[in-house]
Backbone bond lengths (Angstrom), bond angles and torsions (degrees), N, CA, C in turn:
res aa  C-N    CA-C-N  psi(-1)  N-CA   C-N-CA  omega(-1)  CA-C   N-CA-C  phi
1 M - - - 1.459 - - 1.526 109.72 -
2 T 1.285 117.18 130.27 1.473 121.91 -175.41 1.550 107.88 -77.07
3 F 1.391 114.32 137.98 1.425 121.64 173.59 1.561 105.66 -96.63
4 T 1.374 113.80 126.64 1.475 117.57 -173.84 1.542 108.78 -112.19
5 V 1.310 115.88 134.29 1.419 123.39 176.02 1.497 108.44 -124.60
6 G 1.346 119.30 115.57 1.408 123.77 173.07 1.491 112.15 -78.28
7 F 1.288 115.65 154.45 1.483 117.82 173.78 1.510 109.06 -144.92
8 V 1.317 116.97 129.86 1.390 125.45 -178.38 1.527 109.22 -68.55
9 T 1.358 115.94 152.76 1.465 121.27 179.77 1.518 109.60 -50.91
10 G 1.324 116.34 132.90 1.401 121.39 178.85 1.536 117.00 96.80
11 A 1.339 114.64 -25.67 1.486 120.56 177.60 1.554 106.32 -76.21
12 T 1.327 114.41 149.42 1.478 117.83 -177.11 1.501 108.45 -127.65
13 P 1.323 118.02 94.76 1.461 121.75 -178.79 1.519 114.39 -86.57
14 D 1.309 117.59 8.84 1.484 120.78 -175.23 1.556 113.69 -55.18
15 K 1.293 115.14 -49.17 1.490 119.17 -178.56 1.563 111.63 -57.32
16 W 1.308 115.66 -44.78 1.451 120.85 -179.79 1.556 110.92 -66.98
17 A 1.305 114.55 -41.10 1.492 121.35 -179.67 1.583 107.75 -61.48
18 R 1.331 116.89 -42.39 1.410 121.75 -177.58 1.563 109.98 -62.20
19 I 1.361 114.14 -46.53 1.462 117.72 177.33 1.484 111.23 -62.45
20 W 1.353 119.19 -41.97 1.440 121.87 178.68 1.575 107.76 -53.81
21 R 1.294 116.29 -51.46 1.437 123.14 -175.58 1.532 113.29 -63.15
22 E 1.363 116.61 -28.61 1.467 121.28 176.82 1.566 108.16 -76.03
23 R 1.318 118.73 -28.21 1.455 121.87 -174.86 1.499 115.55 -101.35
24 S 1.303 120.47 -22.43 1.421 121.73 -173.62 1.556 111.60 -129.60
25 R 1.313 112.88 148.48 1.413 119.07 177.34 1.563 111.01 -91.25
26 E 1.340 112.40 -9.93 1.485 117.17 -178.88 1.537 108.02 -73.90
27 R 1.302 112.49 145.66 1.440 119.43 -178.49 1.541 110.95 -77.07
28 L 1.332 114.75 132.40 1.477 122.10 175.11 1.488 109.52 -114.18
29 E 1.315 113.05 130.58 1.463 117.83 179.22 1.505 108.57 -118.89
30 L 1.335 116.38 124.45 1.452 123.83 178.20 1.551 108.00 -92.13
31 V 1.326 112.96 128.05 1.510 119.12 -174.59 1.551 108.49 -121.36
32 P 1.345 116.37 113.34 1.457 118.50 177.64 1.558 107.65 -69.24
33 V 1.381 113.53 136.74 1.447 119.61 -179.67 1.510 108.20 -132.71
34 T 1.324 117.62 154.60 1.453 120.35 171.43 1.519 109.97 -85.63
35 E 1.269 115.02 160.22 1.503 119.86 176.00 1.525 110.06 -61.75
36 E 1.313 116.55 -35.13 1.433 122.31 -179.84 1.563 112.79 -65.03
37 D 1.350 113.78 -31.88 1.506 118.34 -178.31 1.523 114.33 -101.20
38 Q 1.280 118.52 -7.58 1.468 120.79 -169.34 1.576 113.22 -54.98
39 E 1.316 116.80 -45.62 1.467 119.00 179.66 1.506 112.78 -70.75
40 R 1.312 117.13 -42.33 1.476 120.92 -177.28 1.538 109.67 -61.85
41 L 1.293 119.55 -45.79 1.453 125.44 178.34 1.521 112.24 -56.55
42 L 1.350 113.99 -41.34 1.435 121.25 -179.44 1.479 110.24 -70.02
43 R 1.323 118.36 -49.91 1.465 122.71 -178.34 1.507 112.86 -69.14
44 D 1.310 119.42 -28.73 1.467 122.93 176.95 1.538 110.98 -80.98
45 G 1.318 118.44 -6.17 1.473 121.70 176.23 1.523 110.63 81.66
46 E 1.313 120.00 12.55 1.448 120.43 178.39 1.545 112.63 -74.25
47 V 1.328 117.73 -18.96 1.470 124.11 172.26 1.524 104.80 -131.65
48 D 1.333 115.57 149.30 1.480 120.18 176.30 1.501 111.66 -79.58
49 M 1.308 117.59 -40.91 1.447 124.58 176.31 1.534 108.73 -138.15
50 C 1.311 117.35 167.59 1.473 118.04 -179.69 1.536 109.15 -152.02
51 L 1.283 113.99 135.85 1.494 120.42 168.29 1.521 103.29 -83.69
52 V 1.317 114.65 114.78 1.487 122.27 -171.37 1.530 108.92 -117.00
53 R 1.301 112.94 154.66 1.460 119.39 169.08 1.475 108.39 -90.46
54 L 1.274 119.96 125.56 1.489 124.87 -176.71 1.527 109.23 -82.59
55 P 1.316 118.07 155.17 1.426 125.95 6.96 1.624 111.88 -85.66
56 V 1.355 113.36 157.85 1.460 118.97 170.70 1.520 106.52 -130.55
57 D 1.272 114.27 160.82 1.466 122.05 175.51 1.494 108.15 -72.61
58 R 1.352 118.61 110.34 1.452 121.55 -171.87 1.539 111.98 -85.02
59 D 1.310 118.63 7.17 1.447 119.05 175.06 1.512 111.45 -67.13
60 Q 1.320 115.94 116.96 1.433 125.63 -176.47 1.521 114.38 71.62
61 L 1.315 119.25 17.22 1.412 124.76 178.52 1.521 111.57 -125.44
62 H 1.306 115.45 141.65 1.437 122.19 164.51 1.560 105.03 -92.81
63 C 1.297 113.83 146.97 1.489 117.81 177.92 1.519 108.30 -150.59
64 I 1.353 115.42 128.01 1.471 123.24 175.20 1.509 106.05 -107.97
65 P 1.342 118.13 114.87 1.478 118.21 173.30 1.530 108.32 -66.87
66 L 1.328 116.60 136.75 1.447 122.69 -175.65 1.536 113.84 -107.77
67 Y 1.325 115.74 -55.23 1.465 119.41 -178.02 1.502 110.11 -159.86
68 E 1.338 113.95 159.53 1.470 119.64 177.50 1.506 109.08 -100.23
69 E 1.372 115.19 156.75 1.445 120.27 176.75 1.541 107.65 -125.03
70 Q 1.285 113.61 139.87 1.480 122.22 -178.17 1.609 106.74 -77.97
71 P 1.365 114.63 124.85 1.512 115.89 171.73 1.508 109.88 -69.20
72 V 1.262 116.32 142.17 1.465 121.49 178.36 1.575 108.00 -129.78
73 V 1.327 114.69 158.55 1.484 122.89 174.22 1.521 104.82 -102.29
74 V 1.299 116.76 123.83 1.470 122.79 176.39 1.504 108.00 -101.22
75 M 1.336 118.14 134.32 1.472 121.64 -177.76 1.525 107.37 -150.51
76 G 1.324 112.34 162.31 1.500 119.19 174.15 1.570 110.61 -56.13
77 H 1.318 116.63 145.56 1.463 117.91 -173.91 1.518 114.94 -63.99
78 E 1.352 116.37 -15.67 1.454 119.00 178.15 1.564 111.56 -102.40
79 H 1.267 118.77 7.14 1.450 123.70 -178.00 1.557 107.64 -64.32
80 L 1.334 117.23 147.93 1.441 119.50 -177.98 1.514 113.02 -63.07
81 L 1.380 114.87 -35.31 1.510 117.06 178.45 1.507 112.37 -65.86
82 S 1.357 119.17 -16.35 1.455 119.02 179.37 1.516 113.35 -66.26
83 L 1.380 115.87 -13.89 1.487 118.99 177.55 1.533 110.48 -77.61
84 L 1.324 118.61 -13.53 1.447 120.48 177.32 1.527 112.50 -86.19
85 D 1.344 117.49 152.50 1.480 121.62 174.86 1.509 111.42 -80.57
86 E 1.354 115.94 -29.35 1.490 121.86 175.93 1.486 107.22 -147.88
87 V 1.343 114.35 162.36 1.482 121.93 -174.38 1.545 109.30 -125.71
88 S 1.303 117.82 149.43 1.452 121.37 176.81 1.544 106.30 -121.43
89 F 1.328 115.54 168.50 1.479 121.52 176.52 1.528 108.40 -60.09
90 E 1.334 118.52 -35.26 1.429 120.08 177.28 1.501 112.03 -58.39
91 D 1.350 117.54 -42.32 1.472 122.63 179.79 1.544 110.25 -65.22
92 L 1.336 117.90 -23.13 1.438 120.39 -179.50 1.510 114.81 -90.31
93 A 1.306 117.64 -2.13 1.460 124.02 -174.19 1.546 113.38 -53.33
94 E 1.269 119.42 -35.40 1.464 121.68 179.63 1.531 115.07 -102.49
95 E 1.345 114.78 4.66 1.462 119.16 -177.02 1.524 113.14 -89.63
96 Q 1.297 117.18 149.65 1.470 122.84 171.18 1.500 107.63 -85.07
97 L 1.302 116.37 117.01 1.500 119.27 -179.51 1.506 110.10 -96.20
98 V 1.293 115.22 137.84 1.446 122.87 176.43 1.547 103.47 -100.77
99 L 1.335 117.20 128.33 1.419 119.78 -175.26 1.578 111.68 -110.78
100 P 1.329 116.12 114.36 1.459 119.68 177.13 1.496 110.70 -69.02
101 E 1.293 116.53 158.80 1.485 123.89 178.98 1.486 110.73 -72.39
102 R 1.319 114.89 83.35 1.477 121.98 178.54 1.476 107.70 -165.85
103 G 1.294 116.99 155.08 1.423 121.14 178.94 1.463 112.76 -96.86
104 G 1.362 117.98 -167.84 1.438 124.16 170.58 1.469 116.66 93.03
105 W 1.366 119.67 -6.54 1.464 118.83 179.42 1.513 109.00 -90.02
106 T 1.301 115.72 154.74 1.409 122.59 -179.73 1.538 113.07 -61.86
107 P 1.346 117.41 151.52 1.465 118.43 177.68 1.525 113.68 -59.16
108 A 1.322 119.03 -25.83 1.469 120.65 176.76 1.555 110.09 -61.79
109 V 1.278 118.36 -40.31 1.440 121.58 176.85 1.502 110.25 -68.76
110 E 1.284 120.42 -46.83 1.450 124.32 -177.34 1.516 113.82 -62.13
111 Q 1.314 117.47 -30.61 1.441 123.19 179.84 1.524 111.83 -67.82
112 M 1.305 115.84 -30.30 1.467 122.09 -175.86 1.542 113.30 -94.74
113 A 1.312 118.78 4.52 1.453 121.33 -163.46 1.525 114.04 -103.98
114 W 1.277 112.76 159.86 1.488 124.10 173.04 1.513 107.87 -74.30
115 P 1.353 116.49 172.57 1.502 119.91 168.54 1.496 109.76 -60.23
116 P 1.392 120.06 149.11 1.442 123.01 -176.42 1.525 113.97 -62.86
117 I 1.331 114.15 144.23 1.509 122.45 171.06 1.521 105.24 -139.22
118 S 1.333 118.69 173.70 1.434 120.56 -179.97 1.523 111.36 -66.76
119 E 1.359 116.35 158.06 1.426 120.35 -179.12 1.554 111.33 -61.69
120 K 1.355 116.63 -43.21 1.432 118.90 176.09 1.542 114.72 -60.88
121 D 1.311 116.67 -42.36 1.415 121.69 177.39 1.528 111.79 -67.37
122 A 1.362 117.68 -35.42 1.448 120.31 175.82 1.498 112.30 -62.95
123 I 1.337 117.62 -39.67 1.471 119.98 178.02 1.478 111.41 -70.19
124 E 1.363 118.21 -36.02 1.420 119.86 175.33 1.513 111.75 -64.04
125 T 1.358 115.86 -38.24 1.459 120.16 177.59 1.541 112.03 -60.99
126 V 1.345 116.36 -45.12 1.444 118.44 -178.88 1.534 110.18 -70.58
127 A 1.322 117.65 -30.39 1.463 122.65 177.79 1.544 109.09 -61.82
128 A 1.346 117.13 -32.42 1.451 122.41 176.28 1.482 113.55 -74.83
129 G 1.323 117.74 -2.66 1.474 120.28 179.61 1.504 115.81 95.19
130 T 1.330 116.81 6.93 1.471 119.57 178.79 1.503 113.71 -105.57
131 G 1.294 116.72 103.70 1.456 121.08 176.63 1.491 115.86 74.12
132 V 1.314 113.26 -172.99 1.520 123.06 179.17 1.494 107.26 -134.13
133 V 1.341 117.68 159.16 1.488 120.30 179.67 1.532 107.75 -131.89
134 V 1.301 116.25 144.95 1.471 125.11 176.40 1.484 107.34 -106.74
135 V 1.393 116.69 122.11 1.448 123.18 179.72 1.527 108.26 -143.08
136 P 1.323 117.85 166.04 1.476 119.50 169.16 1.495 109.68 -65.54
137 M 1.306 116.80 150.40 1.491 120.84 -178.86 1.468 114.74 -53.55
138 S 1.368 118.03 -36.91 1.420 123.45 -177.01 1.566 109.49 -63.51
139 I 1.319 116.92 -35.64 1.463 120.26 178.93 1.527 108.69 -72.37
140 A 1.311 116.99 -40.80 1.502 118.28 177.07 1.509 111.26 -60.56
141 R 1.308 117.42 -38.72 1.450 121.84 178.91 1.538 110.55 -69.54
142 L 1.320 116.82 -43.28 1.405 123.39 -178.72 1.576 111.75 -56.99
143 H 1.328 113.71 -45.45 1.472 119.35 -174.97 1.543 111.26 -104.35
144 H 1.327 116.14 24.49 1.479 121.20 -179.92 1.536 110.13 -57.21
145 R 1.323 109.70 141.56 1.509 118.88 177.82 1.551 106.15 -137.25
146 K 1.289 116.68 160.28 1.490 121.74 179.72 1.494 112.36 -66.93
147 D 1.337 116.46 -24.50 1.439 120.39 -173.57 1.547 114.45 -96.90
148 V 1.335 115.02 10.84 1.467 119.60 174.64 1.510 112.21 -130.33
149 V 1.302 117.13 158.52 1.466 124.48 172.76 1.515 107.23 -132.66
150 F 1.336 116.87 163.62 1.443 118.42 175.23 1.526 107.79 -136.70
151 R 1.365 115.37 148.46 1.441 124.25 178.18 1.540 110.02 -128.21
152 P 1.290 117.32 144.50 1.525 120.02 174.77 1.525 111.14 -57.64
153 L 1.350 113.42 137.89 1.470 118.39 174.19 1.482 104.73 -97.92
154 T 1.333 118.01 109.89 1.435 124.44 -163.49 1.518 113.43 -75.28
155 D 1.319 119.28 -29.12 1.462 119.56 -173.22 1.596 111.72 -110.90
156 A 1.283 114.16 23.85 1.494 119.38 174.81 1.522 107.83 -104.76
157 E 1.331 113.13 144.34 1.490 118.20 174.96 1.525 109.78 -67.32
158 P 1.312 116.53 141.43 1.489 116.77 178.30 1.560 110.38 -68.83
159 T 1.289 115.56 155.15 1.472 119.51 172.71 1.524 104.80 -88.88
160 E 1.323 115.23 162.26 1.473 120.90 -174.64 1.531 109.65 -132.44
161 V 1.286 114.86 138.13 1.485 120.54 176.90 1.552 106.14 -108.47
162 G 1.352 113.49 138.80 1.480 119.73 179.95 1.512 108.78 -136.87
163 L 1.352 113.62 170.63 1.483 122.01 175.60 1.487 107.34 -110.31
164 A 1.378 115.71 122.20 1.473 119.54 -174.30 1.571 109.29 -123.76
165 W 1.322 113.26 151.41 1.437 121.50 176.29 1.567 109.11 -157.60
166 L 1.307 114.57 158.48 1.472 117.85 -178.26 1.545 113.10 -66.68
167 L 1.301 117.09 144.52 1.463 121.33 -179.93 1.529 112.81 -58.26
168 D 1.330 114.94 -37.34 1.481 117.84 -176.09 1.527 112.94 -91.07
169 K 1.285 117.74 14.45 1.497 123.35 179.69 1.521 109.60 -79.32
170 E 1.310 116.00 89.40 1.474 123.74 178.18 1.502 108.20 -90.83
171 D 1.276 118.43 89.39 1.428 123.49 -177.70 1.534 109.71 -145.54
172 E 1.267 118.06 122.10 1.473 120.41 -178.15 1.524 110.30 -60.86
173 R 1.344 119.69 -26.52 1.442 121.75 177.67 1.540 110.17 -63.89
174 V 1.311 118.11 -34.04 1.471 121.65 175.73 1.547 109.04 -59.04
175 Q 1.323 116.68 -49.60 1.457 119.18 -179.24 1.538 111.44 -64.13
176 T 1.299 116.67 -38.49 1.464 121.70 175.79 1.525 110.80 -58.69
177 F 1.351 119.28 -47.84 1.410 121.13 -179.11 1.505 111.55 -68.80
178 I 1.293 118.85 -36.30 1.504 120.64 174.28 1.540 109.45 -59.53
179 G 1.318 115.41 -44.35 1.488 119.31 178.14 1.535 111.94 -58.17
180 I 1.301 117.03 -42.90 1.441 122.01 179.38 1.497 110.79 -62.44
181 V 1.394 115.27 -47.82 1.487 119.33 -177.91 1.504 109.74 -64.34
182 R 1.307 117.62 -34.86 1.494 119.24 -179.21 1.501 114.05 -83.98
183 G 1.380 116.95 1.30 1.400 120.77 173.11 1.511 115.91 85.39
184 R 1.287 115.89 18.79 1.493 120.68 178.54 1.531 108.32 -72.20
185 S 1.332 114.55 143.96 1.462 119.50 175.55 1.577 109.07 -76.50
186 R 1.299 114.81 167.52 1.456 119.08 179.12 1.484 112.34 -54.97
187 N 1.353 119.15 -36.33 1.459 123.80 -173.10 1.505 114.40 -98.63
188 S 1.308 117.84 1.54 1.468 118.16 -179.31 1.505 109.43 -78.56
189 S 1.347 114.59 157.10 1.473 119.37 176.99 1.498 108.74 -101.67
190 R 1.320 117.47 163.41 1.462 122.70 178.89 1.538 108.67 -76.59
191 G 1.270 119.22 -24.73 1.466 121.93 -175.29 1.504 110.67 -69.80
């Protein structure tokens, strides 16, 4: 039976998958998921575990926070803000923000934004010279183009990526994957 691990856009499970394959003969399938679908796929049992972008509803879920991501502002490479080393919300006061279909940004960003579109489409839109978009740095790197640049957004809270699974998921493979993510060696115990 295949063990499935979902991963939200921008998360990179490759290192953990490689270690899994070195240690286990069981098949591991990595399933890309959108932030919008991450909880549903986990709760519906379509994935056994999922690298999620927090926050998530922790009712009936275990979740281990793993790392934080720096929010960045993506803009066309000739945009005036590209002259700055970092950007603040004050710098964005007069900007048209393009909002990707994802949660987690502060109300200040959402109040200035267009209706939601995909992260990739949002970056294509700003590449065309229309507005700017705020995304986690991993998303900016994933959808990087020659005609855009990104700068850290200094006064925004970082986003966080975690590993989530259902509370009632009694499967030794879950514990094995948790051990891999936490950096345990093949012979270490959980205790």
